[in-house]
C-alpha positions as CSV (number, residue, x, y, z in Angstrom):
1,X,1.5,16.5,-4.7
2,X,-0.4,19.4,-3.7
3,X,0.2,22.3,-0.8
4,X,-0.4,20.6,2.3
5,X,0.2,17.0,1.0
6,X,1.6,13.9,2.1
7,X,3.3,11.4,0.1
8,X,5.4,8.7,2.8
9,X,7.9,6.4,1.4
10,X,10.5,3.8,1.3
11,X,13.8,5.2,0.4
12,X,16.7,2.4,-0.5
13,X,17.6,-0.5,-2.3
14,X,14.8,-3.0,-2.1
15,X,16.8,-6.4,-1.3
16,X,17.9,-4.0,2.2
17,X,16.9,-2.2,4.3
18,X,14.9,0.9,3.9
19,X,14.5,4.3,5.5
20,X,10.9,5.0,5.6
21,X,10.5,8.7,4.5
22,X,7.5,11.7,4.8
23,X,7.5,14.0,2.3
24,X,5.0,16.7,3.0
25,X,4.3,20.1,1.1
26,X,4.3,23.5,2.0
27,X,4.0,27.0,0.4
28,X,7.5,27.3,-0.5
29,X,8.3,23.9,-0.9
30,X,8.8,20.6,0.5
31,X,10.4,19.1,3.9
32,X,11.7,15.8,4.8
33,X,11.8,13.7,7.5
34,X,13.3,9.9,8.2
35,X,10.4,8.2,10.1
36,X,12.1,4.6,10.8
37,X,14.5,1.6,9.1
38,X,11.6,-0.4,7.1
39,X,12.1,-3.9,5.3
40,X,9.6,-4.0,2.2
41,X,8.1,-7.7,2.7
42,X,6.3,-8.6,-1.2
43,X,3.1,-9.5,-0.8
44,X,2.2,-13.9,-2.5
45,X,-1.1,-14.8,-4.2
46,X,-2.4,-17.6,-2.1
47,X,-3.7,-19.0,0.8
48,X,-2.0,-18.2,4.3
49,X,-1.0,-21.2,6.0
50,X,-3.0,-21.7,9.3
């Protein structure tokens, strides 16, 4: 990750509520901040039901 870059990722077990984490790289290292609780929902192939 380049200096000034931001990465947002879910952290935790994939079958439970996870924490959305924001990671930003600064001149002296990384800064971490928790954004909110999230739950991963996998994408499934096919058409949506209408």
